[in-house]
N, C-alpha and C positions, 0 to 999 in steps of 0.2 A: 676238597677233601681232607685237606690237613696232614697231619703226621702220622694217623693209621694207614692212609694211603700208601705213603712209601715204606713204611713198616708191612705192609702184606706185600708189597713188591720184593722187598728182600727176602721175605719168608718165602715168595714163592720162587726166586734164585735157589734159596737153599734147598727147597724140596726139588727143583731141578737138579742139583747137585747130587743131591741122594739117591735119586734115580737115574745116575751116572749119565746124565745128558750135558755135552758140551754146551756154552754158549750159542753157537749158532745152530745147533740143533735144536735148543731150545726155541730160539726165533722161528724154525721153520717148522716145528711142530709144538705148537702151541697146547694142542688138546690134551696131551701128557701131562702137562704141567697143570693146566686148568683141572686135571682131575685132584690136583693136590691141594688146591685151593678152594676157597667157598665160591660159590657163584657171583657175589657181590663183589669178589676180589678181582675177577678175570679180566676186566674192562682194561686195567692199568698194566696187564703183564705185558701184553706185545711192545709197548712204549718204552717200559723199564729195559727190557731185554736188548731192545735197539740200543738204547744208552749204553748197556753194559757193555754189549759186542764193542761198540765203538771205545770203549774205554779198554777193552782187552786188547785193541789194535797195539802194536808195537812200536810203530813208526812215531815219531815226534815231528809237528809242523813246527816250521821256522820263516822269520820274514825274509821274504827276497827283495831286494831293494831294486827300483826301477833304473833301466839305463837312463845313462844323461841325454836330455832332447838334443835333437839335432838342429842347428843353426846355423844360417847361411853368414859369412864375413867377408869383408873387404878392407882392404887399405885403401885410406882417404884418397880422392883423384887429385892429382897436381896437373894445372895446366894454367896456360896464362888467359887473363880475364880484364876486361876493361870495363871501370863502373860506368853505369847508362843512367838515364833519365827516363823514367817511365810517365806518360802524360795522354791525355785524349788530344786529339787533334780534330780540327774541321777542316774537309774538302772545299776548296775554294777555286773558281774558274781562272784559268790562267789568264784568258782575255774573257771578257762579255760585254756586249753592248746592244741596246735597243736603235732598230732601224727605224729612221723617221722619214717620213716625205715633207720635204723642206721647199716643195714648191705646191701649189694648187692645181689641182686638174682631178681626172677618173681614173681608176686604177685600169688600165688596158689589158695588162697579163700579169698572172704571177706564176713565174716561172721555176719553182721548185717545188718539192714535195714535203709535207711538214716532217720533220725530224730528220731530214737528207743533211748527211754531210757534203760541205760545199768548199771550194778553193776560195781563195783571195781573188776577188775582182769579176766572179761569178754573177750573171744578173739573178735578182729577186724579185724585183718589182720593176714594171714599165708603167708610169704614169703617163697619160696620152702628151706626147710630144709634141704634136702639129703648131699649137698657138707658141710654142718656145721654137719652134723652127722658123715661123714667121717672125718674130722678135729678132731673132739673130741677123736674118736676111736684111729686116729695115734697119738695124745698126749698121750693119757692112754697106748699106747702099748709103748712108748718109756719110759714113767714114770716106767712102769713095770720092762723094762728092768735094767733101770739106778737103781732102787731099789733093783734088786737082785744083782747089783754088788756092790752094797754099803752095803749090808748083808754080801757078802764075804770079802770086804775089812776092815769092822771092827774087826771081830775077828780074821783075817791075822797079822793086826797090832799087834795085844795084843799077838800073839804067836811070832811074833819078836822080841816084847820088853822082853818076858821071855827067849828067846833063849839068847839074849845080856847079861843075867843075869847071864846065866848056863856057868862056865867055859869052861866044856867039849863040849858042843855044841855052840859056841860062835857063835853070827851074828855079823856083821861089823855095825858098828853105821850108816854106808849108807844105808845098806839095811832098816834098821830101818825107816829112815828119810825119805825113798821112798815108804815104805808103810805106814807112815804116811801122805804123799803127797796124794798117791791113795786113802785112804780112805776120806780123805778132798776134792778130787777132784769128787770121786761119789756122796759124799754127795751134792755138788754143783749142779751135772747135776740131781740129785732128786728133788732140789729144783727149778730148772729151768724148768724140766718137768713138777710140780706141778702147776706151773705159767701158763704154757700152757694149761695144761689141764681145768684149770680154765677160761683162755681165750677163749678157744674152746668152752667151757660151756656155757659162756656169750654169744659168737655170736649164739651160737644155739639155747638158750633162746630168742634173739632180732628176730629171724625168726618167732615169734608169738606176734605181737603187740596187746596189752590188754589194757584195760581202766584203768587209774591212781586212778580214783575214781568213785563215782555214780555220772551220769548226763546223757546228752543229746547228742548223737554224729550227726555230719551235715553229709553233702552229703560227699561222698567218691570223692577224687581227683584224683584218680588213677583208671585203669581199670583192669579188672582179665588179668592175661599173660604179665602184662608191666613190664618192667625192671626198677626197684627202687634202690636207693641209690648207683648208679654208679658214683663214683668219691666225694659226699658229700650226707648227709641224704637228705632224699626226704619226702616232707610233704603228708600226707596220707587223713586226716579229722581233725577235731577238736571234741573235747570232753569240754562241759559246763555245768557245776554244777549251778541250778538253784533253788534248794530248800537243805538250806536257799539262800538267794539272798541280796546283799548289795543295800544300797542306800547312795549315796553321796551327800552333799550340804554343803552350804557357809552361815555360821551365821555371822550378823554385831557383829563386836568385842566387841562395846559397852555393847550390850546384854550379849553376852559370859562374859564378865567381872563382870557384877552383876548376872550372873547364881554362877561362879566360888565363888564371894565374899560369897553371901548366903548358897552354899553348905559347904563351908570351916567353917562357925560357926556351921554347923552340923555334921562337922568332915567327911565330903561325897564330893566324886568327881563327875564330869559329869557322868562319867562311873560305879559309884557305884548303885547297884541295886534299882530299882524304884525311884531312884533320878530325871531324865529326861523321862517325857513320851513323846514318839515321834510316830505321825501318819502320813500315808501315804494316798494320792488317786491319782487315775488317772484322768487325765484332762475330759474324758468322764464320769467321776463319780461323784456322789453329795457327799460332805462330805470326811471323811477320814476312809474308811474301815478297812485299814490294820495297826497293831501296830508294832514297830519295837523296838529294843533294841540297845541303845547306846553304840557302844563297842570301838571308838575313836573319838579323838580329836586331831587335829594337834597341836605340841607343838609352831608353830609358825603362825603369822598373815600377810595375805597380803598386805601389804603397798598399792598396785593399787587400789584394791576394798575395803580395809577397813573390811575385811573379814577374819574368820577363817574355816577352811574345819572339817566337822566331818562326820562320817559314821554310819550307821546304820545297824542292821542284822534283816530281817524280813523273818519271815518263808513265803513260798510261794509254798504249796503241789498243786495247779493247775496250777501251771505257768501261772500267770495272770501278772505278772511281768515280763519281758524280757530285757535282757541286753541292754542300748541305750536308753531306755523309758526316758522321761520326767516327772517327777511326783510333786505333791503338798506335801509340807513337813510343819507340824507344830510340833514344839517341845516345852514344856512346863516344866517347873520347877516346881514342887509339892511343893518344900519348900518356894516357894513365895507365894502360896496360901494364900488369906485373903479374909474377905467378902466384897461385891463390890455392887452398886446399879445398875440396868440394865433397860431399857426400850425399848420397840420394834423399831425395826429399821424405820417402818412406819412412828412412831411419831417425828422421828426429821426433821428439816426444816433448812435452810441455808438462811443468808441474808448477808450484809453488815458486820455486827459484829460478823458473826460466828455462830456457830449451836446453834439451841434453841428448846423449846419444848414448845405447849399450853398447860397452867394448866387451871383449874376451881377453883376460892376462894370460900370463905364460902358464899358469897353473890351470887354465881351461875355466876360469871362475868369471862368472859375469859380474862388470862392474859398471855403475852409473858414471857418466862425466857431463858435469854441465859446460855449457861451450857460450859463445856469441857469435851470431848467424848474422852473414851481410846478404847481399843482394841474391834473389835465385836468377839460375841460368838455365831455363828449360826445366829439366826432370831433376835438377842439381841444385845445391844451394852452398853459399859460399861459407865456409866456417872461419871469422876473422881471430879466435883465439880458444883455447881451450881443448885443442886435439891436435895428436904428434901423425907426423905421416906414416909412421910403422903402427899405427894402432889398428887393432883388428874390429871394426865396426859392425856390427850385427844389423844386417840388411834384411834379412829373411828367418821367419821363425821369431820374430820378435815377442810374440804372445805366448811363446814357451822358454821366455827368458828372463828367469828372476834375478834381481842383484843379490849374490853372496852363493848363488848356486852353480855346479858345475854344469858344463854344458859340453857337446861333441860338435866343435865348431867346422864345417865344410866351407872351404874358400870357393866363393862367387864370382865369376867375371864382372869385370867393368861394364856399364851401360854403354851403348854403341857411341853415343851420340855425348 
């Protein structure tokens, strides 16, 4: 509509003033004003009147600043911390053996249930013992006969020696020599028979296949009545010891060197009691619920991986850890423990310059501090440098904290752990 439109509006207001109407009355009763203007001008009158009413208001609008954003702050946490090695480990059976049939025969009895927990010496398989019982009795009979012959040959040789000394009943030297040979031969027969008896007894013992140690027996690999041990030993089953159990892992050789040097200053080694604490956790678990004892560190390093193999003994009464499981391992040297500063992981940020935290200064202004971080300890992270113990670190409301802006800091209690 252009300039004439606004001129018409002003003319309408002038006519309203001439009619002794206040602006608000003119807005409420546009029909009176309408009579003072042409029909083509009436459309713009209500809008213009509204603008004029607002302009007539004597109150002035002003900018009201927003209050400072509230943020939660806390001082860095100080507590003793021992550097650690994180690695992936493998569960290894403490003992594991394949039970073999060492004599030939038919399986007469399978004396366990697959997967059963057994004790050392408990019967697992019985191989037909009758042939071996007969062999033992035969060997024992031969031994008894030769022992009797030897028992006669010994005194007989003594008599021949005495006769040879007697001038009236002289025995020839040839007779003496013959009885000495008889005595020694009979003695040899007795020794051979004793070996045969021992061998027959051992073979009879092999017909009873027992558990060599406490453990769990796997499923049987042969059937009842099957011929085993024909030509070579036959695998019958496996016995696995699960409590305790081993966990092996590889540690970076540089960290191992640090541990060794620190322990050497204390007159300890890695396998000394309480020198190194090792904790283990399954991938399906949070944290490290199992604790182990370091019992072996390889005397050589792997040049290819730059690591050293170590082994831990872990109590496993409920068989939670099974051979060939992959587990998380954390090993820490208590001798290296020292006070350290920690902040919650949620307080850490990252930019092109590295890690940083936001702090509130004495004027309640947000400042950005770049820091050097160390290892994590649960929900906390070690701060190696860049932070002071009395700094107020922002831990909540970080998204409302802008460096250079004022905030309203509220103390937040440290985490429980």
